[in-house]
Each structure stands twice: as structure tokens, then as C-alpha cells.
N, C-alpha and C positions, 0 to 999 in steps of 0.2 A: 439526430444523436449529442451524450449527453454532454453537458459545457463541466471543465472539472474550476471549480478556489483555489488558487495557491491558498499552498496553507499544510498542518501540522494532518498526517497522513496515517493514524495509528491501525496496529496491526498488533493483532490476538495471538498469542500463544499459552499452549495449551497449559504448559510448567508455570507458566507463572502465575493462570491468574486461577485456577478449582471451577471450578463448574456451578457450587452456587452463588461463587460472585461475577459470573463472565455479566451479567445485564450488568447489575449496575456497576462494575470496571469501564463499558464504554462509553453508560450512561452520564457517569465519571469526566472519561474523554477528550466526550462531547460540548460538554457542560465547562468544559477545557477551553475548547477551541475548535477539538478536530472540525475539520471537512472532509476527513474519505473516510471509512476504517475496512477492514480488510478481516474478514474470518478463514485465520490461520489455526491449523489445529491436526499432525502426525498424526493422530492412536490411530486410527483404521477402525473407530467406531463411526461404524452407517448410522445406527438408530441413533444414537450421543449426536454424530456430527446435524443433523438433520432436525434434528429437533431445535439443538444451540444456531444453524441460521434461519431458520424460522422465527427464534424469538427474537434474533438480530436484528432482520429486516422491519419485525415487528416493532422495534425501538428504533433504526432506524429513519425507515421510511417517514411519518408522522414528525417529523424532524429536520426533514427534508435535507438527508446524508445519506450519496451513497454507502450503499453494502457491494463491497466484492471481496467471491472464495476464491483462496487461493486453491487452484493447480487441478478444480471442479468444475468445469463445465457440468457433468449433470445433474448436479448439486442448484449449482444455480441455477438450474431452468425449474429444475423441483422446485427450492425456492420460491421464486420468481426476487432473485432479487438483482441487482443491476448494475450488473458484470460477471468475472472473470481476472484474475490473475496467471501467464502462462508463461512456468517457464519451460528451460532446456526442450524436459520431457514427455509435455503439456498436452502436446497439442497444436495445433496451424489455428491464426485466426479465423481465415477461412470459415475451420471447421465450427469454429465455437461462436461466430455469428450466423451460420445460420443454424446453429440452437438454441442463438438469445437472442436472435433478432436487430433489427436495422441502430434500432438506439440503447442495445448495451453498451459500456465503455470495457474496453479489450486491453487493458495492460502484459506487458513484455515483458521480462527478465534481459539486460539484456549487460550485464558484468560488466567487462570492460569492454566491446568490440561495440565499435563507431555504425563499421560497419552494419550489422547486427539491429543496430537502432532503427538505422535506416531505411534496410529490407523491414520490417517490423511494419514502419509510418506505409510504406509502400502497400502497402498488403494493412493497410486498411488499423493498427491497433490504434488508440484512443491516447496514449500516454508507456514512453517505455521509461523503465526505469535503470539505475546502473551504481553498481558499487559491490562487492564494501572500501565503501570511501575506510576510514577506517578501523578496528579490529574488533571483534563482535564476538558479546557470549553466547551467543544464538548461534550462530553460522562460527565457531570456530579457523572452519581451516579454508572458510568463500574465499572465491578470486578476491584479489586487490582490485582499485579502479584509484589513476592519479584525478585531484582536482581539475586540470588539465584536461579532462577528457569532454566537464561540463560544459568547459565554455568554447569547445568546439562545440556539440551536439547543440548547444546553445543560435553558431551561428550556420549550422547545416540543418539542424528537421526544425519542424514547427510545431511535432502537437509537445503537449507537456514534456518535468523532464521531472523524471524519480529517482531523492539522490536515497541510501540506504546505505547501513553497514556500518551498528557504533554511533550513529548520533546520535548528544545531548545540546543541552541548553548550549553547552559553552561549546563549540566544536561545528554549531549545524546552521549562524549566520555566514562559517565561509561557505561552505557550501550553495548557498540560495545569491551571494558576492556571485557565485562563477554561473550561477546562471537557475539553477537546481530551480523548479515551481510546486515540486510536492517535498516536504524530509515526509519518509519515513519512520516510523521510530515501535523500536517492540519494547526493549529492558526502560530507559528514558523515562518513557510514561509507563506501563504491569507492572514495571519488576519497582515501582518505588510505593512510602506509602504514600503516601498525596497521592492522586492520581490528577484531580482533578486541577490538581498547583501549577505537577507538574507538565501537565502538554498543557495547560497555560503559560508556563517561561518554555515551554518552543513558540510555538502559536507568537508567540511575542515579536520575534523575532522577525518576522515577514513584517513587524511593523517600521521595526527601527531599520532597518535594514534598505 
């Protein structure tokens, strides 16, 4: 099984990153300290998703940074990604494990539900994600989670905890202190003019807390 390092989990977003800037943008995030990358594209363009995901695998693997595919087990298998992230309607962990193999990283969105996280851990998830902890421009209608949920999860779960939702360099330390192992960030990395510096600011929070 893959092991996850604590730190910045950089999530791509096709509305923030033009196609021709995806690879340089992710390379800059990794240079700034991202330890995990998720390819997140909601465009529905299967051909575009396939070549972008493959290009990201080719970028991330030599750098030792796992690439996770959002919501799409078949795409993760096709490009040889390191794993997949599953939301509420994206299939079950057992099916993803069967498709991707025992070494794949499988993450599960648990929103504000500790019981869902316990079930995911029992089913073999490699990490669980909670949030949105703060207002999110990417998902303005997302379920909100309280910071104390991380403290409860830290006491009850053994898998790494991911915090997501409106996270930036100013509020991220609070989540790390509460038990987050990874901070999943979209806008405060890829929506910034200097992606490397933005990533470094968030990654650096783990050295301070």
C-alpha cells in the first residue's frame, strides 16, 4: 500500500487552469511543496481528460508525487494513476480496489459525516476527506464541516485525514492543529498568479504547526 506524506494536496480545476497551462501549473505546485496531486476535470470531454491525465502521470511519477484521479476509476486504471478519489455517487471502495489493485490509493469524501469515514476506513480507504471547512468559491453550496470534526476523527480513525474547502495560507494552520494530515487546496494554489509561491505558503504551514 502507498504511504501518504503530510502536506499540501493540490487539486486541479479546469476553470482555473487553461489546457495549455495544466502541466506547468502542476509542476509549479509540486516545486512549491505539494506532496499529492488530484486531477479534477468536470468538462465531460473524454479525450481531453485522457491525455491530460496521462500527461500528469508522466509528470508526477518521476517526481515521486502520487496522482489521484477525481471520480473516475476507469480513467485512473487507463492511465496508470496512483489512485482515485470517490465522492458519494462514485461507486464503492471494493470495486475501485478490484479495478486498480492493492497498491492504489483510494480516498473518500466524507463531508461532515464521521460515521461515513469510519465505514470508509473499515472498507479499505487509504484516506478520508472532510469539508467544506470554509466558504468555497469552487463549491459554494458544499456541506459545511466544523473544525471539531477533525479532532473527533483524529481520535477514532487511523487513516490520514484530508481537510478541504476554502482553505488558504491564513486559515490552514487551524485545521492542521485539529488533526488534518493533508490540506486539499484548489483556488489558493491554482488561482494565484505565482503558483509555486502560493503552494509554498500552504506547504510551509506543516513546518510551523
